[in-house]
C-alpha positions as CSV (number, residue, x, y, z in Angstrom):
1,M,-51.9,20.7,12.9
2,L,-50.2,17.8,11.1
3,E,-49.7,14.6,12.8
4,G,-47.7,11.7,11.3
5,V,-47.9,13.2,7.9
6,G,-45.9,11.8,5.1
7,L,-46.0,12.0,1.3
8,R,-44.7,9.3,-1.0
9,I,-44.8,9.5,-4.8
10,D,-43.6,6.9,-7.3
11,G,-41.7,5.2,-4.3
12,R,-39.9,8.3,-3.3
13,H,-40.6,10.0,0.1
14,L,-41.1,13.8,-0.1
15,L,-42.1,13.9,3.7
16,R,-42.1,11.6,6.5
17,D,-43.5,11.5,10.0
18,V,-44.1,15.3,10.1
19,D,-45.7,16.6,13.3
20,W,-46.3,20.3,13.4
21,K,-48.9,22.6,15.2
22,V,-49.6,26.2,14.4
23,E,-51.1,28.2,17.3
24,A,-53.3,31.4,16.8
25,T,-50.6,33.9,17.5
26,D,-47.6,32.1,16.0
27,R,-45.5,33.4,13.2
28,W,-43.6,30.5,11.7
29,V,-40.8,30.1,9.4
30,V,-40.1,26.7,7.3
31,L,-36.6,26.6,6.5
32,G,-34.4,24.1,4.7
33,P,-32.4,23.4,1.3
34,N,-33.8,22.7,-1.9
35,G,-35.7,19.4,-1.9
36,A,-36.3,19.5,1.8
37,G,-39.9,19.3,1.3
38,K,-41.0,23.0,2.2
39,T,-43.4,23.6,-0.6
40,T,-44.9,20.1,-0.3
41,L,-45.5,20.7,3.4
42,L,-47.2,24.1,2.5
43,R,-49.3,22.5,-0.2
44,I,-50.5,19.9,2.3
45,A,-51.1,22.5,5.1
46,S,-52.9,24.9,2.7
47,L,-55.2,22.0,1.7
48,W,-54.0,21.6,-2.0
49,R,-52.5,18.2,-1.7
50,H,-53.5,15.2,0.4
51,P,-50.8,13.3,2.4
52,S,-50.2,9.6,1.9
53,T,-50.1,9.1,5.7
54,G,-51.0,11.0,8.7
55,T,-53.9,13.5,9.8
56,V,-54.2,17.1,8.6
57,T,-56.4,19.5,10.7
58,V,-56.7,23.2,9.6
59,L,-59.0,25.7,11.4
60,G,-60.7,22.9,13.2
61,E,-61.5,20.9,10.2
62,E,-60.0,17.7,9.1
63,L,-58.7,17.0,5.7
64,G,-60.8,14.3,3.9
65,R,-63.7,15.2,6.2
66,T,-64.4,18.7,5.2
67,D,-65.3,20.6,1.9
68,V,-61.8,21.8,1.1
69,R,-63.3,24.5,-1.4
70,T,-64.9,26.3,1.4
71,L,-62.0,25.8,3.9
72,R,-59.6,27.1,1.3
73,G,-61.5,30.4,1.1
74,R,-60.5,31.2,4.9
75,I,-56.6,30.6,4.1
76,G,-54.3,33.2,2.3
77,V,-51.7,31.9,-0.1
78,A,-48.9,33.7,-1.8
79,S,-46.7,31.7,-4.1
80,A,-44.9,31.9,-7.5
81,A,-47.3,29.3,-8.8
82,L,-50.1,31.6,-8.2
83,A,-48.5,34.6,-9.5
84,D,-47.9,32.7,-12.8
85,R,-51.6,32.3,-13.2
86,L,-52.5,36.0,-13.0
87,R,-53.3,37.7,-16.2
88,I,-50.6,40.1,-16.8
89,D,-53.1,42.9,-18.4
90,L,-55.1,43.0,-15.3
91,Q,-55.1,46.1,-13.2
92,V,-53.5,45.7,-9.7
93,A,-56.7,46.6,-8.0
94,D,-58.4,43.7,-9.7
95,V,-55.6,41.4,-8.9
96,V,-55.9,42.2,-5.2
97,M,-60.0,42.6,-5.3
98,T,-60.7,39.1,-7.0
99,A,-59.2,37.4,-3.9
100,R,-62.4,38.5,-1.9
101,R,-64.2,35.8,-3.9
102,G,-61.2,33.4,-4.2
103,A,-61.1,34.3,-8.0
104,L,-58.5,35.2,-10.7
105,E,-60.7,37.1,-13.0
106,P,-63.0,40.0,-12.1
107,W,-65.8,39.1,-14.4
108,W,-66.3,35.8,-12.4
109,H,-68.2,37.7,-9.6
110,Q,-69.8,41.1,-8.7
111,Y,-68.0,43.4,-6.3
112,D,-69.2,46.3,-4.2
113,D,-67.9,49.4,-2.6
114,E,-66.9,47.4,0.6
115,D,-64.9,45.2,-1.6
116,R,-63.1,48.2,-3.3
117,H,-62.5,49.7,0.1
118,R,-60.9,46.8,1.5
119,T,-58.6,46.4,-1.6
120,A,-57.4,49.9,-1.1
121,E,-56.8,49.3,2.6
122,A,-54.7,46.1,1.7
123,L,-52.7,47.8,-0.8
124,A,-52.1,50.7,1.4
125,A,-51.0,48.3,4.1
126,V,-48.1,46.8,2.1
127,G,-46.9,50.2,0.7
128,A,-48.6,49.6,-2.8
129,G,-51.5,51.9,-2.9
130,H,-49.8,54.1,-5.8
131,L,-49.7,50.9,-7.8
132,S,-53.7,50.4,-8.0
133,D,-54.1,51.6,-11.6
134,R,-51.1,49.8,-13.0
135,L,-51.1,46.7,-15.0
136,F,-49.8,43.8,-13.1
137,G,-47.4,42.7,-15.8
138,T,-45.7,46.1,-15.8
139,L,-44.8,45.7,-12.1
140,S,-41.2,44.9,-11.0
141,S,-40.6,41.7,-9.0
142,G,-40.7,43.5,-5.7
143,E,-43.9,45.4,-6.6
144,K,-45.4,42.0,-7.6
145,Q,-44.6,40.4,-4.4
146,R,-46.2,43.3,-2.4
147,V,-49.3,43.1,-4.6
148,Q,-49.4,39.2,-3.9
149,L,-49.1,40.0,-0.2
150,A,-52.0,42.6,-0.4
151,R,-53.9,39.8,-2.3
152,T,-53.5,37.4,0.6
153,L,-54.7,39.9,3.1
154,V,-57.7,41.5,1.4
155,A,-59.8,38.5,2.1
156,D,-59.1,38.6,6.0
157,P,-57.6,35.1,6.1
158,E,-57.7,33.1,9.2
159,L,-54.3,31.5,8.2
160,L,-51.5,33.0,6.0
161,F,-49.0,30.9,4.0
162,L,-46.1,32.7,2.2
163,D,-44.0,30.5,-0.1
164,E,-40.6,32.1,-0.7
165,P,-41.8,35.6,-1.2
166,A,-38.4,37.2,-1.5
167,A,-37.4,34.7,-4.3
168,G,-35.7,36.7,-7.0
169,L,-35.6,40.0,-5.3
170,D,-32.7,42.3,-5.2
171,L,-31.3,43.6,-1.9
172,G,-33.5,46.7,-1.8
173,S,-36.7,45.0,-2.6
174,R,-36.0,42.0,-0.3
175,E,-35.3,44.4,2.7
176,D,-38.5,46.3,1.9
177,L,-40.5,43.1,1.9
178,V,-38.8,41.7,5.1
179,D,-39.6,45.1,6.8
180,R,-43.2,44.8,5.7
181,L,-43.6,41.3,6.8
182,G,-42.0,42.0,10.0
183,D,-44.6,45.0,10.7
184,L,-47.3,42.3,9.8
185,A,-45.9,39.8,12.4
186,L,-46.0,42.4,15.0
187,D,-49.5,43.3,14.4
188,P,-51.9,41.3,16.7
189,R,-54.6,41.5,14.2
190,T,-52.5,39.4,11.6
191,A,-53.6,35.7,11.0
192,P,-51.1,33.1,12.1
193,T,-48.4,33.1,9.5
194,V,-46.2,30.5,7.9
195,L,-43.2,31.9,5.9
196,V,-41.2,29.3,3.6
197,T,-37.6,30.4,2.7
198,H,-34.1,29.0,2.1
199,H,-32.3,31.9,3.7
200,V,-32.2,33.0,7.4
201,E,-31.6,36.3,6.2
202,E,-35.2,36.5,5.1
203,I,-36.6,35.8,8.3
204,P,-38.5,39.0,9.5
205,P,-38.3,40.4,13.1
206,G,-41.2,39.3,15.1
207,F,-41.5,35.6,13.7
208,T,-41.7,33.3,16.8
209,H,-41.2,29.6,15.6
210,A,-39.3,27.7,13.2
211,L,-39.5,24.5,11.4
212,L,-36.3,23.0,9.9
213,L,-36.4,20.3,7.3
214,R,-33.9,18.0,5.4
215,A,-34.9,15.4,3.0
216,G,-38.4,15.5,4.1
217,R,-37.8,14.9,7.8
218,V,-37.9,17.3,10.7
219,V,-34.5,18.4,11.9
220,A,-35.8,20.8,14.6
221,N,-39.2,22.4,15.5
222,G,-40.1,24.9,18.2
223,P,-39.5,28.5,19.3
224,I,-37.2,30.2,16.8
225,R,-34.1,30.7,18.9
226,E,-34.2,27.2,20.0
227,V,-34.3,26.0,16.4
228,I,-32.2,28.4,14.6
229,T,-28.9,27.5,15.9
230,E,-25.5,26.7,14.2
231,S,-25.8,22.9,15.1
232,N,-29.3,22.6,13.6
233,L,-28.6,24.6,10.5
234,S,-25.6,22.6,10.0
235,A,-27.6,19.4,10.2
236,A,-30.3,20.7,8.0
237,F,-28.1,22.2,5.2
238,G,-25.2,19.5,5.2
239,V,-22.4,22.2,5.7
240,T,-20.8,23.8,8.7
241,V,-22.7,26.9,9.4
242,R,-21.9,30.0,11.4
243,L,-24.7,32.1,12.7
244,A,-25.1,35.6,14.0
245,E,-28.0,37.8,15.0
246,D,-28.1,41.5,14.9
247,D,-31.3,43.7,15.7
248,G,-33.6,40.8,15.3
249,R,-32.2,39.5,12.1
250,F,-30.2,36.3,11.5
251,R,-27.3,35.9,9.1
252,A,-25.5,32.5,8.3
253,W,-22.6,31.6,6.3
254,A,-20.3,28.5,5.7
255,P,-16.7,29.2,6.9
256,R,-13.8,28.9,4.5
257,R,-12.3,25.3,4.6
């Protein structure tokens, strides 16, 4: 839960007065243009950055009054920044299994048969079981995103953050990923999930809530169909937006002038 959260760096406000609460069964999308503050919000909510103002409470613990190193182990995060830190000559199974200890290298810790079993389950859950013996650096962008998703799931997180998982994917890979995220969203065993994106087309079916940001401020916040509207999207992106929904998926475009 974020209450009155703001972040100011070098006199510039990256976030202002953000109030936001994620409940146990929620699936959230955080949406907005470049520079809206989406990734900054995720870094604060996942305990990798302290705000300048406000209170952050995650899994019942208040930031600044808890050991974030322990608390981070209960949170799953998938982001391009993390993918860049993974060694390209690691086997996929090791990329995923090391998340069981919050590590990036397999030689940092000892692993057992239960760790290997959970790794195989997580890879299978995202359709990447056949990639287990491949080297991470040989994977396509879509395959890497699936492996990252398996890495977030293998540690049984109590809260799940996905920072633009479809960025850079081609149409087929994007649709495959959106389908898999939709399946996870509909599974009651999945932890509360937050997905950051620029595009309404990347919102999977089954997501329940949305937070719209513009220039670090909240434009709208609440149940997804109350928030994802033409007027709210137009306000967030600064252009006139038309919106359609088909089979649980959104599509947005700007009409010709």
